[in-house]
Steps between C-alpha positions, in 0.01 A plus 500: 500500500702465818623149581465358848823423682440125465452540123827690469687232695336223298607664173859523621502142625369386162846583364632213713269246336692178450763585759509245783494698826408394852193653664723672755699665222180609320372646827824695537470630143139610561601678821784676318271614216241631746770684696642659185152607387444663841833682480430628148156627609656684794766655278240609244299668776815674627601609149161661431555754777867565430613749236773352282751749368708414199805684383718433200863467600813513290830335585733733691748501210247658260431871514156626400 
């Protein structure tokens, strides 16, 4: 089940239950969460089309 964006934000804001914050500050937190979610989605889309090469490296002082 995929959560709607508002559900994801609400779940994260629930962690702040009991913390006294102004509405302006809550609005800023919501905007930040939505921006980070957008960035992560864009990076995931980019990563799907990009081959990732891994290589094991040894310190220069060790000889194989």
